[in-house]
C-alpha positions, 0 to 999 in steps of 0.5 A: 444429433443429441440423440445419437449422442446419448446412444453412444454414451450408452453404450460406451458406459455398457461396454465398459464392464467385463469378465468371469473366470475359473477356480483358483486353487492353492495348494499348502503343505504347512497352512492353508491359504487364509480368506480375505478378511471381509471387509478387504473382500468387499473394498472396491479399487478407487478409480476416476469418475464419470460425470453424473451428466453431460450438459444436463443429460443423465449419465446412464449407469447399472448401479441400480440394477445392481444394488439388487443383484449383489447380494445374491452373489457369494464366494465359495471356499472349498477345502479338500484333504489331500494325501501326499506320496512319497518315493519312500511310501508311507514310511514314517522316518522318511517323512520326519527326516525330509519334513513332508506331511501326510496330507496336505489342504488343496483350497479352491475358491470361486462364486455361487448364486443364490436362486431360492431366498426361502430355502437358501438354494445356492447354484454353482460350477461342479468343478469348483465344489467337487471333491470338497471335504468342507465348503464354505459360502461368505455372502455380500454382507460379509457372513460365513456360513457353513453349505450343505451339498445337495447334488450335482451333474458332472457332465453339465458341471451344475451343483446345488448346495444350501445354506442355513440363513435368514434374510437372504437376497435370491436372484430372479431367472429369466428365460435363457432362450431369449437372449441374442447375439448382442444383448448386454450382459453383467458378470458377477462374481469374485476373481482371484479372491479379491471380492465380489466384483462386476464386469460386463459385455455382450452376448457373443453367441449362443448354443455353442457346444464344440469347447474341448474337454467340457461335458454336455454343452449349451454355453453363452459366450460372452466377450466379458474378460475372464478371470480365475474364481469367478466359476459359479457366478452369475451372468445377468441381463440388465434387468438384473435376471439371472441368463447364466452361470458363469463356467469356463474361459479359453485362453490357448496360453491359459487363464493367466494370460489375459483376457481374450474375450471368450467366456462361456456360461451355462444357460439359465433354463439348463440350470434350473432343469438340472436344480430341478432333478436334483431336488426331486432325486438327488440323480440327473435323467438323460434322454436318448433316441438309442441310435448309433451316428457317425459324421458325414464326410465328403464321401458319405455325402456323395453317397447318400445323396446330400448336398454337404457334408454335414450331419449324423448319419445312423449306423444303428438302430437300437430293438425297442429304441425310441428312434426305432419306434419313431421310424428312424433308419439306418442311412438317415441323415440327421441335420437338426433337432427341435430346430438347432442344426446338427453339424455331426454325430457329437453335435447330436449326442450333445443335444440328446444329452440335455434333453430329459426322457420325457421329452418329445424331439422333432429331428430334421433328416434327410433320407435318400437325399429327400427331406424328412421331418420326424417327431421322436420321444426319448428313453431314459439313457442308462447310468450304470448296468451290473455286470453280471445282467450282461454276462457271468464272466463279468460278474462283479463289475459295474460299468458306467456311461464316459464322462463327457470330458473324455469322450470330447477327447475322441474316446468311445465305450464305457467305463468300468466304474467299479470291481468287487474284490473277489468277483469273477471280473476281478479274476479276470483282471478287470480294474477300476477306471478301465476303459472298454473301448471294445469287444470281440462281440462287436464295436459300441459308443456307449452303455447302451451299444455295449448292452446291445453288444452282449444281448447274445451271450458269447462262447468266447468274450474278449475285452479290449481295454485301455488301462494307463494309456496302453490297450490290451485284449482280455480273454474273459474266462 
């Protein structure tokens, strides 16, 4: 009976915490919002205290672990100068008459985690510092420092900074692959800018990859309560080791509607791999099998002889691709990769995007209805291609992969990243930001497919473009 009581007390105390969150943004016309003073930022609200012991049994507490971890979690404050557009354009007289400033300051608050005390390296979310003109980091001891930007990866929402400070405390990094559903976790961050705050919950799920609007995904889901400003903060286990970077919350009514127990964090193993690549060269390299796939619906499942409408069926294998060299064929249905279930084409693309080009993957395949296991290497996915390399009529434009956030909204194709003034591409009415959905040379899903569709220079070339929500067919001359 005493053992059961101790267990109940431990679970009750550990479950009494909760949450992390997304970045809070303030737009200011006249004066920037003031950051909370250091004394206010570290103050905690008074609460009723539990007794230290009940009938001689000590109450469980996270305090010893948190004393080691809290100094490694920082607050991140960013400022961005934003141009104020008006119906009157840039006319200074109208601006003076109506009191409209030419610029305003957008300020956001988030969190970060010190992962290397000697080098002053801080991990945070890319969306916390994206497009910022100035980033300041406030340590747990009240010191405020200007941060140096090292690198970022928008598609996994990871950014790396460096701060010039001594006597820092770093957090040890755990193997996030060892997390199990039901493990207790603690989230630390700076919600609403009120100061360092500790909350907790359990791991609700691992390997989540179906959030709308996000990039490459492999999230830890937690029921920790969530509040704006915790983005980039630490998700730690009860040993005080980093298991994730708090990234997003999900609430159909918006983050201000309250917590519904759906919080998401980037696993520490993934964040570490991105960090290593950013330190090595500032660029994140991704692997690809070099194939096109589509979802398996009920009709395809019957035709392909697979027992259920699940998986990604191979529709094209590109010449010289890693998948082709490994033996993948059109009609193969990929149902798992490295032991992870593959439910659809998006899941397989997500899996590839989280691998490095030198990785080896094991694919569980159904071919003619029979199970087959294929081991394959990966090739590096192209990041951008110059139009002149593809077709002379595209000279002066550069093409890039679509951001994963757009892909998760259902778009397929490539992005027109840049167009040089006076170039042939500009004369053909291409504009930066256009999405090339298809071409007269054939359909494609990504940059690899776009390049392959132009392998043989066509006599006529027409691009289907998406621009400002409208679709156009534009001939290239």
